[in-house]
C-alpha positions in Angstrom: 0.0 0.0 0.0 1.2 3.5 -0.7 1.0 5.7 2.3 1.4 9.5 2.4 2.3 11.0 5.8 2.5 14.5 7.1 2.6 16.1 10.5 3.2 19.3 12.5 6.0 19.7 15.0 4.1 17.8 17.7 4.0 14.7 15.6 7.5 14.8 14.1 9.0 12.1 16.3 5.9 9.9 15.9 5.9 10.3 12.1 9.5 9.0 12.0 8.5 6.0 14.1 5.5 5.3 11.9 7.5 5.7 8.7 10.0 3.1 10.0 7.3 0.7 11.2 5.1 0.9 8.1 8.1 0.5 5.8 9.2 -2.6 7.7 5.6 -3.9 7.2 6.0 -3.6 3.5 4.3 -0.3 2.7 5.6 2.3 0.4 5.7 5.4 2.6 6.1 9.0 1.4 7.0 11.7 3.9 5.4 15.1 3.1 7.1 16.9 6.0 8.2 18.6 7.9 11.8 17.4 7.6 13.1 19.0 10.8 11.6 20.2 14.1 10.3 23.8 14.1 7.9 24.7 16.9 6.5 27.5 14.7 5.8 25.4 11.6 2.6 25.7 9.7 1.1 22.2 9.2 -1.6 23.0 6.6 0.9 22.8 3.6 2.3 19.5 4.8 -1.2 17.9 5.3 -2.6 19.3 2.1 0.3 18.0 0.1 -0.1 14.5 1.6 -3.8 14.6 0.8 -3.1 15.8 -2.7 -0.7 12.9 -3.1 -3.4 10.4 -2.0 -5.9 12.0 -4.4 -3.3 11.8 -7.3 -2.6 8.2 -6.5 -6.3 7.3 -6.4 -6.8 9.2 -9.8 -4.0 7.1 -11.2 -5.6 3.9 -10.0 -3.1 3.3 -7.2 -4.3 2.1 -3.8 -3.2 4.8 -1.3 -4.0 6.2 2.1 -2.8 9.2 4.1 -1.8 9.8 7.7 -1.8 13.3 9.2 -0.6 13.9 12.7 -0.6 16.8 15.1 -0.9 17.5 18.8 -4.7 16.7 18.6 -5.0 15.8 15.0 -7.9 18.3 14.6 -6.3 21.0 12.5 -4.5 18.4 10.4 -7.7 16.6 9.6 -9.4 19.9 8.7 -6.5 20.8 6.3 -6.6 17.4 4.6 -10.4 17.6 4.2 -10.0 20.8 2.1 -8.7 18.6 -0.8 -11.5 17.5 -3.1 -12.2 13.8 -2.8 -10.4 13.4 0.6 -12.3 11.9 3.5 -10.1 12.5 6.5 -11.2 11.0 9.8 -9.9 11.8 13.3 -9.5 8.6 15.2 -8.9 8.0 18.9 -9.7 4.3 19.4 -9.9 1.1 17.5 -13.6 1.5 16.8 -13.3 4.9 15.3 -10.3 3.7 13.2 -12.3 0.8 11.8 -15.6 2.7 11.3 -13.8 5.5 9.5 -12.9 2.9 6.8 -15.8 0.5 6.9 -18.6 3.1 7.0 -17.0 6.2 5.5 -14.3 4.8 3.2 -11.9 7.4 4.7 -8.7 7.7 2.8 -6.8 9.8 5.3 -6.5 9.2 9.0 -5.8 11.9 11.5 -4.3 11.1 15.0 -3.3 13.3 17.9 0.3 12.6 18.7 -0.1 14.1 22.2 -3.0 11.9 22.9 -1.5 8.4 22.6 1.7 6.4 22.9 3.6 5.5 19.8 2.5 1.9 20.1 -1.2 2.9 20.4 -0.9 5.1 17.4 0.6 2.3 15.4 -2.2 0.0 16.5 -4.8 2.6 15.3 -3.0 3.1 12.0 -2.7 -0.6 11.4 -6.4 -1.1 12.1 -7.3 1.7 9.7 -5.2 0.3 6.9 -6.5 -3.3 7.4 -10.2 -2.4 7.6 -12.0 -2.7 4.2 -14.9 -0.4 3.1 -18.1 -2.3 3.6 -19.6 -1.2 0.3 -23.0 -1.3 2.0 -25.5 0.6 -0.2 -26.4 3.1 2.6 -22.7 4.0 3.0 -22.1 4.3 -0.7 -25.2 6.6 -1.0 -24.1 8.8 1.9 -20.5 9.2 0.6 -22.0 10.0 -2.8 -24.0 12.8 -1.3 -21.0 14.3 0.3 -19.0 14.0 -3.0 -21.9 15.6 -4.9 -22.0 18.6 -2.5 -18.3 18.9 -2.9 -18.7 19.2 -6.7 -21.9 21.2 -7.0 -22.5 22.9 -3.6 -26.0 21.5 -3.6 -27.4 19.4 -0.8 -29.2 16.3 -2.0 
């Protein structure tokens, strides 16, 4: 699986750990930054670039997911969700990680680096990656309505 990862300063150490672990698990991981610690960094560009890369891979027929990290994960999720076609979900336990994929077909996961241990985050990420989309008609329909609004601005 191709995985695009981005963070802010709060998640930098965690992102290095995840890149190492996910690469060892056989994933192709792309780091969208930052490259070095800067407590005043601006995460939106990093997260948007990771989301754009997920979208580009999907458009090219590649299977890809994204990971965005921050102190809480909230702002990073918001930034990623500004990219058309991205469904970024903030997860904080195994149920939310699995439901983000199975019900919402989320293609980016956001996690708060200050909220969990490295091992807990890895467990959440692995659960997110492993969980397939259910393809239940009701979920397909709802995702379609979100995508339609994203394209047209009309609520169905």
